[in-house]
C-alpha positions, 0 to 999 in steps of 0.5 A: 499499499501507499500513503495518502500523500503519495496520491496527492503528489502523483495528482500534483505532478499531473497538474503541474503545468496548468496554462491559461487557455490563451497559452494552450499548446500542442506538441509532437514526437515522431520516430524513424527507423533507419538503415544503412544503404544495404538496408541493414538497421544502423547499429544503436551503440557507438562503434566502427559503423555509423550509429544511432548515437552518431546520427543524433550528434549530426542532427543536433549539429544540423539544427544548430542555427535554425532556431529550433531545439527539439529534443532527440532520443534514441529508443531501444532498437535504435529508433530516432525520436523527435520531440518537438517544443510546445507550439501554440499553433500547428503552423509553428510546429510544422515549421519546426518539423520541416527544419528538422526533416531538412537536416535529416535528409541532408544528413541521410544523403551524406551518410548514404542512410535509408529513412523508413516512414513505416510504423513497423520494421518490415522484415527483421524479427525483434530477436535479431535486433540489438538492444541499446546498452542502457540498464533502463531499456535491458530491465524493460526488455527482461520484463517483457520477456514475461508479460506478452508475446510481442513486447520486444516487437514493441521496443525494438521495431515500432515507430509511432507519433505521439501528441502532447497536449496541455490543459487549464484544469483537472477537470479539462484533462480528464475530459481530454483523456476520456475522449482520446481514450474512447477514440484510441481505436479510431485513431489506431485504424485511421493512421494505420501504417504498418504494411509489412511484418517479418517480410511479408504483408500484413493483410488486414492485421493492424500490426502495431496494434496488435503488437501493443495489445501484446506487450504488458497487460499491467501497463499498456492498452486503453484506460478502460482496460485498467477500469478507468472510465469515469470522467468525473474520477478519471484523473484520481483513478489514473493515479491509483492505477499508476501507483498499483503498477509494478516497478520496472526500473528506478533512478537513484540519487547518483543517476544510476538506474536501480530496481525495486521489488514492489509497486510504484506506490510502494517504491515511492512511499519508501522514498517518502518515509525517509524524506527523499521523495522527489518531484523527479521520482513521481515523474519517473513513476509516471513514465512507467505506464504505457497506456494508449492515453497517459498523463505526465505533466501533460496528456500524451496520446500515443495511439497513431502509427507514424504516418508517411512522409508529409502526413506527420501532422495529420494526427495532431491536427485530428486531436487539436480539432476534436479536443481543443474546439469547444463545440467538437469536444462537446459533440465528441464527449456526447457521442463517446459518453453514449457508448456502453462499456461492452461497446467500447471493449468491442471497438477496441478489439475491432481495431486489431483488424483493418476491416472497416465494415465491422459494426462494434457499436450498434448500428455503425461501421468502423468506417461510419465512425471514422468519417464521423470523427474526421468531420468533427475534427475538421469542423474544429480546426480553422482554415488558417491553422489546422485544416490544411494539415488534416484535409489532405489525409482525410481525402486519402483515407476516404478515397483510398483507405489506410496507408497500410492497404495502399502501400500493400497495393503498390507492392503487390503491383511492383513484383519486387521483394519487400526490401527492394520495394522499400529501397525503391520507395525511399528513392522516390520519397527523397525527391518529395522531401527535397521540396517538403523541407525546403526552408 
């Protein structure tokens, strides 16, 4: 168990970044898997070959002098993660992203790299990927060997786009999280971009969603899977859930990584008992749940696949339109509150299959629901800031389906191997990116 002040500290961390309405911001995190020119993943650790650490150094140099300072981190399998600064407009976020990608494209040309925009490694299974030499990730790797069948695929072989939203009050935070959690399966279907798995087409399998659902039942999936579905108590319930979750790693006061045999609540209580609990420890606890919607000092929406080049801001615009517009949020709340618990669970399950004719909610197909929320999101965006980032995606989805399907169709027509198809696709994408990232 944990003492009441621990729960207060968790809620305080979630509430530590309140903003005025005029200062509300949005941020994005985007991941890329990177290969050398022979289509082998570049090494995750430094050595004789150009590594992801070297790549991060090069990208940080490329960003210098451009007026942007995104945070660049290396994920366990060497995925390069860009995390934007918070922006009050999508236009500001777009400018930063294009500058970053301009530097990425230049570095890729110089170092003869292939940069993937798929949400899943298309060929190599996770057991053939070297994990980064970092004790935190090795502890996670050990845990996921026992908690699900595909946890290592999640760590080493997936790429996402994540949206970060701040809020004005706890009540607003709860409403945003509730709607985002209900709509996770819609976002997972809309933005599906994992056309290949272990050298073969994924077919109708929504692979990144399947992988996440088979990672760790104690700390992944949707909030409703953990009994968190009451908007009036959502933040408190989320805090209780975090504190009841087993510890994977701890950070010691000297910066080293440690372990603790118990729950996050018990670990924080042990620190608090001797007067050593700090806000950073609470944040460490909040980082150890991986639900599709989670709180840190902002709301993090984690469900969409990493979209193809040029569409990276579409998920951000989708949630901006739904959650920042008072009228669209109110309509979304009304619709989402009307789903029964069983309908929500059916919808979550349906997100594993790219069958848009399914009817997990009475009287509505998945396609009906995708169209409904796309329109609500578009209604919530202004022509000056937002609509242009979602409208092209919406048109493409409504006419051609998901990126997973359209890419598989192009592949089938090509007659090539998955590797050759992906290599040739990068050659085409480089030409697009030259114009897209022009500063």
